[in-house]
C-alpha positions as CSV (number, residue, x, y, z in Angstrom):
1,M,13.5,15.3,14.2
2,G,11.4,12.1,14.8
3,E,11.3,9.5,17.6
4,P,10.1,6.0,18.1
5,V,6.5,5.7,19.2
6,T,4.0,2.9,20.1
7,F,0.3,3.2,19.4
8,A,-2.8,1.1,19.9
9,A,-3.5,-1.3,17.0
10,N,-5.0,-4.7,16.3
11,G,-6.0,-5.4,19.9
12,G,-2.4,-4.6,21.0
13,T,0.2,-2.2,20.0
14,C,2.3,-1.3,16.9
15,G,5.6,0.5,16.8
16,G,6.5,3.3,14.5
17,Y,8.4,6.5,13.9
18,L,6.7,9.8,14.7
19,A,8.0,13.2,13.4
20,R,6.3,16.4,14.5
21,P,6.5,19.9,13.0
22,P,7.4,22.9,15.2
23,S,3.7,23.8,15.6
24,S,0.5,21.8,15.1
25,G,-0.4,20.5,11.6
26,P,-2.4,17.9,9.7
27,G,-1.5,14.2,10.0
28,V,0.1,11.9,7.4
29,V,0.6,8.2,7.6
30,V,3.9,7.4,5.8
31,I,3.9,3.7,4.6
32,Q,7.2,1.8,4.0
33,E,8.6,0.1,1.0
34,W,9.2,-3.6,1.0
35,W,12.5,-3.1,2.8
36,G,10.8,-2.2,6.1
37,L,10.8,0.8,8.3
38,D,14.3,1.9,7.3
39,D,16.2,5.2,7.6
40,H,14.9,6.3,4.1
41,V,11.3,6.0,5.2
42,K,12.1,7.8,8.5
43,S,13.7,10.6,6.5
44,I,10.5,11.1,4.5
45,A,8.6,11.4,7.7
46,D,11.1,14.0,8.8
47,R,10.7,15.9,5.5
48,F,6.9,16.0,6.0
49,A,7.4,17.3,9.5
50,A,9.6,20.1,8.2
51,E,6.8,21.0,5.9
52,G,4.3,21.3,8.7
53,F,2.8,17.8,8.9
54,V,2.6,15.4,11.8
55,A,4.0,12.2,10.2
56,L,3.7,8.7,11.5
57,A,5.5,5.8,9.8
58,P,4.1,2.5,11.2
59,D,6.4,-0.5,11.4
60,L,4.4,-3.1,9.5
61,Y,7.2,-5.7,9.7
62,H,7.4,-5.2,13.5
63,G,11.1,-4.8,13.8
64,T,12.4,-6.5,10.6
65,V,14.4,-4.4,8.1
66,T,16.5,-5.7,5.2
67,K,18.7,-4.5,2.4
68,S,18.4,-7.8,0.5
69,P,16.0,-7.8,-2.4
70,D,15.4,-11.5,-2.0
71,E,14.5,-11.1,1.7
72,A,12.4,-8.1,0.9
73,Q,10.4,-10.1,-1.6
74,K,9.8,-12.8,1.0
75,L,8.7,-10.2,3.6
76,L,6.4,-8.7,1.0
77,M,4.8,-12.0,0.2
78,A,4.6,-13.1,3.8
79,L,2.9,-9.8,5.0
80,D,-0.4,-10.5,6.6
81,I,-2.6,-7.9,4.8
82,A,-5.4,-8.1,7.4
83,R,-2.9,-7.4,10.2
84,A,-1.2,-4.7,8.2
85,E,-4.6,-3.1,7.7
86,K,-5.3,-3.1,11.4
87,D,-1.9,-1.6,12.1
88,L,-2.6,1.1,9.6
89,R,-6.1,1.7,11.0
90,G,-4.4,2.2,14.4
91,A,-2.0,4.7,12.8
92,V,-4.9,6.6,11.2
93,R,-6.7,6.7,14.5
94,F,-3.6,7.9,16.4
95,L,-3.2,10.8,14.1
96,R,-6.9,11.5,13.9
97,D,-7.0,11.8,17.7
98,D,-3.8,13.8,17.8
99,T,-4.7,16.3,15.1
100,K,-8.5,16.3,15.5
101,S,-8.8,16.2,11.8
102,P,-8.9,13.6,8.9
103,V,-5.5,12.4,7.9
104,G,-3.6,11.6,4.7
105,T,-1.9,8.4,3.7
106,V,1.3,8.3,1.6
107,G,3.0,5.1,0.5
108,F,5.8,3.8,-1.7
109,C,6.1,0.6,-3.6
110,M,4.4,-2.0,-1.3
111,G,3.4,1.0,0.8
112,G,1.8,2.7,-2.2
113,T,-0.7,-0.2,-2.5
114,L,-1.3,-0.1,1.3
115,S,-1.8,3.7,1.2
116,L,-4.8,3.1,-1.1
117,Y,-5.9,0.0,0.8
118,A,-5.9,2.0,4.1
119,A,-7.8,4.9,2.5
120,C,-10.5,2.5,1.3
121,A,-10.7,0.8,4.7
122,N,-11.0,3.9,6.8
123,G,-13.6,6.0,4.9
124,A,-13.9,9.6,5.9
125,D,-11.1,9.4,8.4
126,V,-8.7,9.5,5.4
127,A,-9.1,12.8,3.5
128,A,-6.2,12.4,1.0
129,C,-4.4,9.4,-0.4
130,V,-1.0,9.4,-2.3
131,V,0.3,6.4,-4.1
132,F,3.9,6.1,-5.4
133,Y,4.1,3.2,-7.9
134,G,2.1,0.9,-5.7
135,G,1.7,-2.8,-6.4
136,H,0.9,-5.8,-4.1
137,P,-0.7,-9.0,-5.4
138,K,-2.6,-9.7,-2.1
139,A,-4.3,-6.4,-1.3
140,P,-7.9,-6.3,-2.5
141,Y,-9.3,-2.8,-2.5
142,D,-12.7,-1.9,-1.2
143,F,-13.2,1.0,-3.6
144,D,-16.8,1.5,-2.5
145,G,-15.5,2.5,0.9
146,L,-13.1,5.2,-0.5
147,R,-13.9,8.8,0.3
148,A,-10.5,10.4,-0.3
149,P,-9.2,11.8,-3.5
150,V,-6.2,9.9,-4.8
151,L,-2.9,11.2,-6.2
152,G,-0.8,8.7,-8.1
153,H,2.8,8.9,-9.1
154,W,3.9,6.3,-11.7
155,A,7.2,5.5,-13.4
156,E,7.3,5.2,-17.1
157,K,9.4,2.0,-17.0
158,D,7.5,0.0,-14.4
159,P,5.2,-2.6,-16.1
160,G,4.2,-4.3,-12.9
161,A,3.1,-1.3,-11.0
162,N,1.6,0.3,-14.1
163,A,-0.6,-2.7,-14.6
164,N,-1.9,-2.1,-11.2
165,A,-2.3,1.6,-12.0
166,A,-4.5,0.8,-15.0
167,N,-6.8,-1.4,-12.9
168,V,-7.0,1.3,-10.2
169,E,-7.8,4.0,-12.7
170,K,-10.6,1.9,-14.2
171,A,-12.1,1.2,-10.8
172,L,-11.9,4.9,-9.7
173,R,-13.5,6.1,-13.0
174,E,-16.3,3.6,-12.7
175,R,-17.2,4.9,-9.3
176,G,-16.8,8.5,-10.1
177,R,-14.0,8.9,-7.5
178,S,-11.6,11.9,-7.7
179,F,-8.1,11.1,-8.7
180,E,-5.0,12.6,-10.4
181,F,-2.3,10.4,-11.9
182,H,1.1,11.4,-13.2
183,T,3.6,9.3,-15.1
184,Y,7.3,10.5,-15.0
185,P,9.1,10.0,-18.3
186,G,12.3,8.0,-18.3
187,T,11.9,6.8,-14.7
188,G,11.9,3.3,-13.2
189,H,10.3,1.8,-10.2
190,A,11.3,3.5,-6.9
191,F,12.5,6.7,-8.6
192,F,11.7,8.6,-5.4
193,N,14.1,6.6,-3.2
194,D,17.3,8.6,-3.0
195,T,19.2,5.6,-1.6
196,R,18.7,3.5,-4.7
197,P,20.5,3.7,-8.1
198,V,17.2,4.2,-9.9
199,H,16.6,7.5,-8.0
200,D,15.6,10.4,-10.3
201,P,16.2,13.8,-8.7
202,R,14.1,15.8,-11.1
203,A,11.1,13.5,-11.0
204,S,11.4,13.2,-7.3
205,A,11.4,16.9,-6.7
206,L,8.3,17.3,-8.9
207,A,6.5,14.4,-7.3
208,W,7.3,15.9,-3.9
209,Q,5.9,19.3,-4.7
210,R,2.8,17.8,-6.2
211,T,2.3,15.7,-3.1
212,L,2.7,18.6,-0.7
213,A,0.2,20.7,-2.7
214,F,-2.3,17.9,-2.9
215,L,-2.1,17.2,0.9
216,R,-2.4,20.9,1.8
217,A,-5.4,21.2,-0.5
218,H,-7.3,18.3,1.1
219,L,-6.2,18.1,4.7
220,K,-8.2,20.9,6.3
221,P,-9.0,21.1,10.0
222,S,-12.4,19.9,11.0
223,A,-15.0,22.6,11.6
């Protein structure tokens, strides 16, 4: 359903994967896990397109994809957050211009953190933010810049990401920001990834339906 695309970002260009619905719809930036822009992330963009969203998955590693946990860890730690933010800003602007409306951000694992990071950095251009078990030690959030409501999906057995969730929840409460967090019993980190042994079909289906409902509620066309 989707195809490779290049968009303006960071004074140059960034590549990505763009999936369009049969007719026009709201835009969603789909942000990769630490593995890179792999087939799983592309399949999520395709799923969003099938549900009526224009989905763009930017390639934050600029061509690198791995299946090795050790290499993925190194790529995660080596990621230039400032550059990634500019790439995500370019993705937001691409979809904003394409759809003529504020967009949503959705991310998984490393991308979950960057989903919230991008929402904080882009203000009113992001109207909805979805976080799947996000955690990244080098991504400082500018919560004061956040305008979007936040939907968080968290695994019960995921102490690292859940520590991040507690900090995020505290910061959002202190600022009176709108958020909705769900924890899925019995699940571990990356439960949504159907290519990994930890995949939980029941939790994934529920999280997906909640995500679609949340995005449809908040991504309205501009007047």
